[in-house]
Phi, psi and omega in degrees: 000141181264140173270132183233133179244135181211172175243150177228152173300145183308314183296320179293319179295322177297314179297319177301315179298320179295315180293318179300317179294317180299321182267358184053046182233138177298146181302320182297327178290323176294318179296317179300313180297316180297320180294319178298316179297315181296316179296324176294321177297321178297316178301315180298318179295325176295319177297314180301315180299317181292322178292322178296321178293317182295326183290348177263356182264112184300321179297319180292320178296319178296317178298317179296318179297318178297318180296319179293321179298316179295319179298313179298320178300316180294321178296317183292333179284335182284000000 
């Protein structure tokens, strides 16, 4: 595990301490959890952005339609 040192605004650090005490959880664990959630949200936003871009690409739409047609064909055969 890596040790990481950072600074936080006083008010944010105070709020972190209050929540940590309320939940009986170490501050570093709350920060770790919050960072994991935030990074996952960033990944989701990247996926959304890529899908929005793909839906405007005629070649990608055509490829998707062909793939869905093949998928439906395979389902119906089963």
